C-alpha positions in Angstrom: 161.5 -81.4 41.7 163.2 -84.2 39.8 163.4 -84.1 36.0 163.4 -87.4 34.1 166.2 -87.7 31.7 169.1 -90.0 31.2 171.5 -88.2 33.5 169.0 -88.2 36.5 168.3 -91.9 36.1 172.0 -92.7 36.1 172.5 -90.5 39.2 169.6 -92.0 41.0 170.9 -95.5 40.2 174.4 -94.7 41.4 172.9 -93.3 44.7 170.8 -96.4 45.3 173.4 -99.1 44.4 176.0 -98.2 47.0 175.6 -96.8 50.4 173.7 -97.1 53.6 170.1 -97.9 54.3 169.3 -94.2 54.7 170.8 -93.5 51.3 168.8 -96.4 49.8 165.6 -95.1 51.4 166.3 -91.7 50.1 166.9 -93.2 46.6 163.7 -95.1 46.8 161.9 -91.9 47.8 163.5 -90.1 44.9 162.4 -92.8 42.5 158.8 -92.6 43.9 158.8 -88.9 43.4 160.2 -89.2 39.9 157.5 -91.8 39.2 154.8 -89.5 40.4 156.2 -86.6 38.4 156.3 -88.9 35.3 152.7 -89.9 35.9 151.7 -86.3 36.1 153.5 -85.5 32.9 151.9 -88.5 31.1 148.5 -87.4 32.5 149.1 -83.8 31.2 150.1 -85.2 27.8 146.9 -87.3 27.7 144.8 -84.4 28.7 146.5 -82.2 26.1 146.0 -84.8 23.4 142.3 -85.3 24.3 141.8 -81.5 24.2 143.5 -81.3 20.9 141.3 -84.0 19.5 138.2 -82.3 20.8 139.4 -79.0 19.3 140.1 -80.7 16.0 136.6 -82.3 15.9 135.0 -78.9 16.7 137.0 -77.2 14.0 136.1 -79.9 11.5 132.4 -79.6 12.5 132.6 -75.9 11.9 134.2 -76.4 8.5 131.6 -79.0 7.6 128.8 -76.7 8.5 130.3 -73.8 6.6 130.8 -76.0 3.5 127.3 -77.4 3.9 125.7 -74.0 4.1 127.8 -72.8 1.1 126.7 -75.8 -1.0 123.0 -75.4 0.1 123.2 -71.7 -1.0 124.7 -72.7 -4.3 122.0 -75.3 -4.8 119.2 -72.9 -3.9 120.7 -70.3 -6.3 120.9 -72.9 -9.0 117.4 -74.0 -8.4 116.0 -70.5 -8.4 117.9 -69.7 -11.7 116.6 -72.8 -13.4 113.1 -72.5 -11.9 112.7 -69.2 -13.7 113.6 -70.8 -17.1 111.2 -73.6 -16.5 108.4 -71.3 -15.7 109.3 -69.2 -18.8 109.2 -72.3 -20.9 105.9 -73.4 -19.4 104.5 -69.9 -20.1 105.6 -70.1 -23.7 104.1 -73.6 -24.1 100.8 -72.4 -22.6 100.7 -69.4 -24.9 101.3 -71.5 -28.0 98.6 -73.9 -26.9 96.1 -71.1 -26.4 96.9 -69.8 -29.8 96.4 -73.2 -31.5 93.1 -73.7 -29.7 92.0 -70.3 -30.8 92.9 -71.1 -34.4 91.0 -74.4 -34.2 87.9 -72.7 -32.8 88.0 -70.1 -35.5 88.3 -72.8 -38.2 85.4 -74.6 -36.6 83.2 -71.6 -36.5 84.1 -70.7 -40.1 83.4 -74.1 -41.5 80.5 -75.1 -39.2 77.6 -74.1 -41.5 79.3 -75.7 -44.5 79.9 -79.0 -42.7 76.3 -79.1 -41.4 74.9 -78.4 -44.9 77.1 -81.2 -46.4 76.0 -83.7 -43.7 72.3 -82.8 -44.2 72.7 -83.1 -48.0 74.1 -86.6 -47.7 71.5 -87.7 -45.2 68.5 -86.2 -47.1 69.6 -86.8 -50.7 69.7 -90.6 -50.9 70.8 -92.0 -54.2 69.5 -95.4 -54.8 72.2 -97.3 -56.7 74.0 -100.5 -56.2 77.4 -100.5 -54.5 80.3 -100.8 -56.9 81.4 -104.2 -55.5 78.0 -105.6 -56.1 78.0 -104.1 -59.6 81.4 -105.8 -60.3 80.1 -109.1 -59.0 77.0 -108.9 -61.3 79.2 -108.0 -64.3 81.4 -111.0 -63.6 78.4 -113.3 -63.4 77.0 -111.9 -66.7 80.3 -112.5 -68.4 80.5 -116.1 -67.2 77.0 -116.8 -68.4 
């Protein structure tokens, strides 16, 4: 196995520059093997990088889901907490409204007969007198005359 570093490249070059055809052929062979090894290393690095990116995405997705569920729980708790105060306020308002309606009904029942009597007295007892505006107009005409 040939490792790629500065020393091996130099030694490969020195072998290929001088020498016979067999040595040059072996040097070329060594270079090809080194190139294949380098391609494998690059491929492994790419695979490793891709896997790390996938792992990071999965981890980020998990964290997002955890945060999302935490925030949803906080929101639901907040909503339940304030929902109770809203229903308490609504119950208080409903109770006050019922009390006021009850007071109005009692006042109506208490004054009903008196109001009916006053209305009937006004309708039945008709006083025949001139309206005060007409009386003023007549007085002004008499003073002019």
